[in-house]
N, C-alpha and C positions, 0 to 999 in steps of 0.2 A: 503493500498501501502505500511508502514513504517514495518509493521511485515514481511513483503517479501522481502525487498531491505535489512535487518537486516537477518532473513536469509540465504539472499543469498550470502551477506558480507560475515556471517559466516562460513558460509559453503566452499565459495574460499579459505578463510583462513586458514582454517583448511586442506582444500587440499593441499594448499601451504607449508603447519606447513612437512604434510607428507612427501609428492613428496620431499622439500628440504634436509628429516632425521631431521631435527629440537624436534622433538618430542624423537631423541634419551639425553640422559644427557650427555651421553661420550661426542657426538662432540660438544653440546655446550664448556661440560668444559674443553673441546682439544682447544674452543677457546679464554679462561680467560685465557688456560698456553701457553704466549705466550712468558714465561721466559724456555720452554720446549720441549715436542711437540706440539705445534703452528698448527692449521687447523681454515684457510683463509675461510672455507666454509658460519661460519654465518658472519662475511661480505657480501658475495656475497650476500645472501639471504636479509640481511641489505641495499646495494646501491638497488637491484633490486625492494623490495618491497619504499624505497625510490623514484625510478624512478615515482611509478605508483602511488603516491603517495600527491607529488608533483603537476602536473595540477590537479588534487582533491581539496587542501588546497586553489591554488590560483584563479580556482572560487567560493569559496566558501568565501576567501577574497573580490575577484571585488563584489560580488553578495550579500552575508551578509545570504547568504542562500546556503542548502544542496541542491544537485540534487531532492531528494524526497522534498521538499521547506519547512525541518524546518529553522527555524530558528537559527541563527548560533553566538553563543556571542564564541568570540577564547579568552584564560588569558590571562596577557601581557608578554610579553618574559625577557623583563629585569627585575622584582621587583621576585627580591630572599625572598624568608619567611624561618622563621625558620619551617616551616610547608612541604615546598616542599624538604627545606638539608633533615630534620628527614627523609621522606617519601620515598625521591631516596633515602638514605643512605642503611635503611631494604630490597625496595626492589633491593638493588644490592648483599647487603647480603647476602640475602634469594638467589635470582641466581645465585649467583657462588659459597654455600652450595650444592644448590640440582641438579642445570645445568637444572630446569625452571623454564618457569614464567609462569601465570596465565592461558593462553590461550593454551597450550602444555599441560601443564598440565593436563585439564579436556581430552583433548584424552587422555593420556598415564591414566588417572583415569579409561574408560571405557576398560583396558584390565584384569581390577578386581585387578590388585597389589594393598594390601593396602599404599603403600610406596607414589603414589602421593594423594593417600583419602585424609592421615595424613594434605597431603605438604597443596592441598586444602583446609582441614577444619583448616590449620593454619592460614589461610588467612580469612577464615567467620570468624574466632576469632578475628581476625588484623579487620576487617571491622566494624565487632560489635561493637569489643574496641573502635575503632574511632566515630562511631556512640553515645555509650554512655558518652566518651570525652563529641563528639562536643557541644549535648544536657544539657547537664550539662554546659555548657560556654554558650549557647543563649542567656539564659535567663537575665545575670550577660551583655550579650551585650547589649543587649533590654535595659535595665535600665539603665547602661553609654546612648547609646543614648533618650535614653527618660527626660536624666534631659538634655540637650543639649539643 
């Protein structure tokens, strides 16, 4: 049942991106151009997404699991870590430079253009680099915990 729910959610997300025009980097960049030709379309799309998501998160918070029955562990909303700040900054810079984030990039890559493929390769390289760095820190963290 889990893969079917994930596939359906991804399909609805992709269709929503296509209908809203959020696969067009120019539209996203126009939203970020608040001092120039600002286009509020993305704000409306985000508002719609929040309106749909809030009841689902309220349910999950109240029950401790998703509608599919998966246990849900939500992050602490008050703790700002260096990893969170750096990751957020990198995401924002990449989004601002390219006009896309990973979800729309996957849809755009299906068009066969090389730019979204390069973008996704960069995302994959960043994920790989993070995993390597994280793996190199785990033994040190474990050794520190063992000494306590």
